[in-house]
Legacy VTK file of the C-alpha trace (Angstrom):
# vtk DataFile Version 3.0
C-alpha trace
ASCII
DATASET POLYDATA
POINTS 311 float
3.491 -7.310 -30.895
1.092 -10.058 -29.686
-0.438 -9.644 -26.247
0.868 -11.511 -23.214
-0.843 -13.366 -20.379
1.287 -13.420 -17.225
0.851 -14.810 -13.709
2.068 -14.519 -10.123
5.147 -16.523 -11.095
6.142 -13.831 -13.582
5.617 -11.110 -10.971
7.927 -12.961 -8.566
10.551 -13.593 -11.227
10.709 -10.247 -13.007
9.419 -7.424 -10.776
11.660 -6.191 -7.970
10.612 -3.863 -5.193
12.913 -1.005 -6.346
11.367 -1.153 -9.827
7.861 -1.221 -8.351
8.584 1.800 -6.131
10.050 3.668 -9.092
6.924 2.995 -11.157
4.644 4.101 -8.316
6.608 7.343 -7.988
6.027 7.946 -11.699
2.307 7.302 -11.200
2.196 9.900 -8.409
4.068 12.330 -10.624
1.377 11.820 -13.254
-1.268 12.381 -10.581
0.443 15.614 -9.529
0.550 16.704 -13.181
-3.128 15.906 -13.722
-2.458 13.102 -16.208
-3.499 10.163 -13.998
-7.164 9.188 -14.179
-7.957 7.389 -10.906
-11.658 7.340 -9.957
-12.903 5.470 -6.875
-13.473 1.734 -7.307
-16.928 0.423 -8.047
-18.661 -2.929 -7.679
-21.235 -5.026 -9.491
-23.282 -7.203 -7.118
-24.515 -10.694 -7.926
-26.187 -13.003 -5.412
-23.665 -13.796 -2.654
-20.790 -11.672 -3.913
-19.637 -9.011 -6.311
-16.991 -8.021 -8.820
-14.951 -4.996 -7.751
-13.286 -2.844 -10.407
-10.522 -0.249 -10.184
-9.951 1.559 -13.470
-7.301 4.073 -14.389
-5.112 5.673 -16.993
-1.615 7.159 -16.880
-1.789 9.271 -19.999
1.444 11.243 -20.305
4.458 9.231 -19.136
3.347 5.602 -18.975
0.667 5.942 -21.686
-1.487 3.058 -20.469
-5.120 2.551 -19.583
-6.842 -0.437 -18.052
-8.495 -1.974 -15.035
-8.180 -4.444 -12.192
-11.053 -6.731 -11.190
-11.474 -9.141 -8.269
-14.401 -10.929 -6.656
-15.816 -10.843 -3.140
-17.643 -14.176 -3.211
-17.304 -16.140 0.065
-15.285 -18.935 -1.485
-11.598 -19.603 -1.962
-10.278 -21.748 -4.789
-7.937 -21.512 -7.804
-10.956 -20.527 -9.905
-11.127 -17.194 -8.055
-8.516 -14.928 -9.610
-7.744 -11.244 -9.862
-7.071 -9.765 -13.296
-5.178 -6.645 -14.316
-5.868 -5.737 -17.936
-3.642 -3.298 -19.850
-4.278 -1.294 -23.029
-2.294 1.400 -24.788
-3.625 4.853 -23.885
-2.459 6.106 -27.278
-3.980 3.533 -29.633
-6.305 1.450 -27.474
-4.382 -1.686 -28.426
-4.676 -4.559 -25.955
-1.224 -5.166 -24.445
-1.939 -8.059 -22.099
-3.146 -9.111 -18.693
-1.748 -10.352 -15.396
-3.612 -13.054 -13.473
-3.269 -13.413 -9.699
-2.987 -11.446 -6.479
0.776 -10.880 -6.399
0.788 -7.715 -8.479
-1.843 -6.072 -6.298
0.098 -6.860 -3.150
3.344 -5.581 -4.687
1.614 -2.407 -5.891
0.182 -1.664 -2.433
3.557 -2.173 -0.750
5.412 -0.104 -3.344
3.009 2.804 -2.797
3.760 2.536 0.899
7.459 2.588 0.040
6.945 5.929 -1.697
5.012 7.190 1.335
7.752 6.123 3.770
10.382 7.756 1.601
8.528 11.088 1.636
7.234 11.018 5.213
9.528 9.025 7.509
12.519 10.567 9.269
15.690 10.385 7.199
17.593 8.892 10.109
15.833 5.887 11.605
16.804 3.120 13.958
13.846 0.788 14.502
11.204 -0.576 12.148
8.090 -1.870 13.876
5.629 -4.289 12.287
2.261 -5.262 13.741
0.803 -8.166 11.770
2.436 -11.048 9.914
-0.155 -11.846 7.278
-0.718 -11.406 3.547
0.526 -7.815 3.280
3.400 -7.847 5.757
6.068 -9.493 3.578
6.055 -6.977 0.750
5.606 -4.012 3.078
8.692 -5.101 4.954
10.585 -5.232 1.648
9.310 -1.763 0.702
10.408 -0.230 4.003
13.861 -1.788 3.677
14.140 -0.474 0.115
13.879 3.173 1.209
15.404 3.242 4.720
18.178 1.471 6.632
17.106 0.052 10.001
19.311 -1.250 12.778
16.496 -3.236 14.406
13.197 -4.775 13.291
10.584 -5.404 15.978
7.481 -7.450 15.161
4.324 -8.705 16.865
1.353 -10.761 15.718
-1.545 -12.234 17.671
-1.067 -15.505 15.772
2.172 -16.982 17.125
2.483 -19.756 14.527
2.098 -17.294 11.655
4.576 -14.927 13.286
7.240 -17.612 13.589
6.631 -18.764 10.027
6.901 -15.180 8.779
10.116 -14.339 10.633
11.807 -17.584 9.595
10.901 -17.096 5.941
11.877 -13.423 5.753
15.094 -13.953 7.714
16.206 -16.507 5.146
14.953 -14.500 2.191
16.344 -11.095 3.172
19.199 -12.027 5.496
17.811 -10.010 8.400
17.073 -10.621 12.066
13.863 -9.872 13.955
13.154 -9.060 17.564
9.863 -10.807 18.316
7.839 -8.863 20.874
5.041 -10.091 23.108
2.688 -7.153 22.492
1.790 -4.437 20.013
2.738 -1.882 22.658
6.280 -3.245 22.866
6.619 -2.766 19.095
4.991 0.663 18.877
6.921 2.332 21.702
10.301 2.099 19.954
9.338 2.258 16.270
10.615 5.139 14.132
8.540 3.636 11.308
5.514 1.530 12.245
3.784 -0.736 9.719
0.238 -1.764 10.648
-0.584 -4.672 8.345
-3.443 -6.437 10.121
-7.019 -7.292 9.211
-8.226 -6.226 12.650
-11.495 -4.329 12.920
-10.577 -3.166 16.412
-7.721 -0.754 17.191
-4.459 -2.628 17.596
-2.657 0.173 19.438
-3.127 3.224 21.617
-1.837 6.637 20.636
0.129 7.015 23.881
2.297 4.083 22.801
3.622 5.899 19.739
7.076 7.433 19.706
7.163 11.162 19.015
8.343 11.792 15.482
7.367 8.331 14.244
5.859 7.551 10.875
2.856 5.213 10.890
1.543 3.411 7.815
-1.875 1.748 8.050
-2.688 -0.918 5.479
-5.629 -2.659 7.188
-9.307 -1.756 7.747
-10.103 1.905 8.375
-13.888 2.171 8.583
-15.643 3.859 11.471
-16.184 1.262 14.216
-14.107 -1.222 12.180
-10.536 0.073 12.053
-7.086 -1.193 12.977
-6.210 2.338 14.148
-7.913 4.436 16.830
-9.626 7.570 15.541
-7.771 9.754 18.051
-4.538 9.153 16.162
-5.565 12.206 14.132
-5.013 14.420 17.183
-1.461 13.109 17.467
-0.446 13.201 13.808
1.018 16.442 12.492
0.644 15.184 8.921
-2.072 12.911 7.490
-1.580 11.576 3.954
-3.388 9.067 1.739
-2.776 7.820 -1.771
-6.332 8.705 -2.872
-8.654 11.145 -1.111
-11.172 10.400 -3.860
-11.272 6.790 -2.685
-11.487 7.801 0.989
-14.454 10.011 0.172
-15.927 7.347 -2.110
-16.203 4.565 0.466
-19.779 3.462 1.108
-19.064 3.077 4.837
-18.003 6.075 6.956
-14.236 6.477 7.335
-12.544 6.135 10.721
-11.452 9.791 10.559
-14.064 12.531 10.699
-15.216 14.355 7.577
-13.690 17.599 8.798
-10.275 15.987 9.240
-10.461 14.412 5.773
-11.471 17.728 4.239
-9.086 20.029 6.090
-6.045 17.986 7.153
-5.703 14.979 4.839
-3.723 15.384 1.628
-2.882 13.186 -1.324
0.614 11.742 -1.433
1.105 13.324 -4.849
0.625 16.789 -3.272
3.993 16.383 -1.515
5.808 16.257 -4.851
5.048 19.923 -5.520
4.388 21.091 -1.958
6.865 19.441 0.428
5.737 21.837 3.147
2.599 19.686 3.493
4.739 16.803 4.737
7.219 16.287 7.565
9.032 19.470 8.571
11.209 18.206 11.427
12.148 15.063 13.339
9.498 15.668 16.005
6.590 15.590 13.516
4.448 12.454 13.672
3.218 11.408 10.247
0.409 9.067 9.222
-0.168 7.355 5.885
-3.568 5.770 5.243
-3.406 3.318 2.343
-6.428 2.950 0.057
-4.967 1.549 -3.178
-4.758 4.271 -5.825
-6.631 3.238 -8.977
-4.552 2.944 -12.120
-1.347 2.033 -10.302
-1.951 -1.698 -10.840
-2.166 -0.982 -14.559
1.110 0.965 -14.505
2.874 -1.865 -12.678
1.350 -4.557 -14.881
2.513 -2.646 -17.945
6.043 -2.553 -16.542
5.931 -6.324 -16.106
4.633 -6.829 -19.655
7.447 -4.687 -21.032
10.153 -6.467 -19.006
8.956 -9.944 -20.010
8.513 -8.789 -23.600
12.213 -7.974 -23.798
13.288 -11.403 -22.527
LINES 1 312
311 0 1 2 3 4 5 6 7 8 9 10 11 12 13 14 15 16 17 18 19 20 21 22 23 24 25 26 27 28 29 30 31 32 33 34 35 36 37 38 39 40 41 42 43 44 45 46 47 48 49 50 51 52 53 54 55 56 57 58 59 60 61 62 63 64 65 66 67 68 69 70 71 72 73 74 75 76 77 78 79 80 81 82 83 84 85 86 87 88 89 90 91 92 93 94 95 96 97 98 99 100 101 102 103 104 105 106 107 108 109 110 111 112 113 114 115 116 117 118 119 120 121 122 123 124 125 126 127 128 129 130 131 132 133 134 135 136 137 138 139 140 141 142 143 144 145 146 147 148 149 150 151 152 153 154 155 156 157 158 159 160 161 162 163 164 165 166 167 168 169 170 171 172 173 174 175 176 177 178 179 180 181 182 183 184 185 186 187 188 189 190 191 192 193 194 195 196 197 198 199 200 201 202 203 204 205 206 207 208 209 210 211 212 213 214 215 216 217 218 219 220 221 222 223 224 225 226 227 228 229 230 231 232 233 234 235 236 237 238 239 240 241 242 243 244 245 246 247 248 249 250 251 252 253 254 255 256 257 258 259 260 261 262 263 264 265 266 267 268 269 270 271 272 273 274 275 276 277 278 279 280 281 282 283 284 285 286 287 288 289 290 291 292 293 294 295 296 297 298 299 300 301 302 303 304 305 306 307 308 309 310
């Protein structure tokens, strides 16, 4: 079969959130089984920017290998594109590539959907969202795919973006939002709290959080440059990430201490075989720290290639 070259338009047309979450669950199953190769990302520097690579292989179930690459140059134009390149892990045959940022955003949100499904209370009332930017749309979809919420509370520092976001998602998903005037007003009532900002200063205080809540952090999490306060670790009964290898591989210190990472943080895949590492009761507060597990973009891109190939 000849290889395919797909784009953001194909991602929007053919990949649904339930399919993406299903594929991410399979990737975590491979990780739990030891058949997912997912080393920390690496970069190649050049003058004012760099190329950043995440490489991975799902060798047993999905049988794919490949990489994602994006640039960090301080420019923005159509010439700057992310690529996800897919090969067969059995034969090495080139299967195709996906150009654009949509698949990465969908992958990140779908991983968070898996995390919410494993960590959030089964019975929830209120979804809280802080941030209305690039990541918020798909993370909202992921949360709604795994839990039913009676209310959705949202806050963003940028009022125009917030109104644009709520209008678009109301029309797209047929839902209503309660727009709040502060992050505190969102956090205090949220059973599930999505932090989807690019803030390098804490956007909330731990005393605002509802006991038994699940918190997912998608934004920056470096020491002295984090959307979450470091003392959230003292509140959380459970701390999970998608890739401890990536947390430990960051060049900048993480917002959580090394001892917490070593002793209290677990990989999401660990919960598949050891559910006792996750939420045990409704009063447990759980925290998911997103990093972007390597190889998962390749798994999702392969799913897209297979779906389009059957059309």
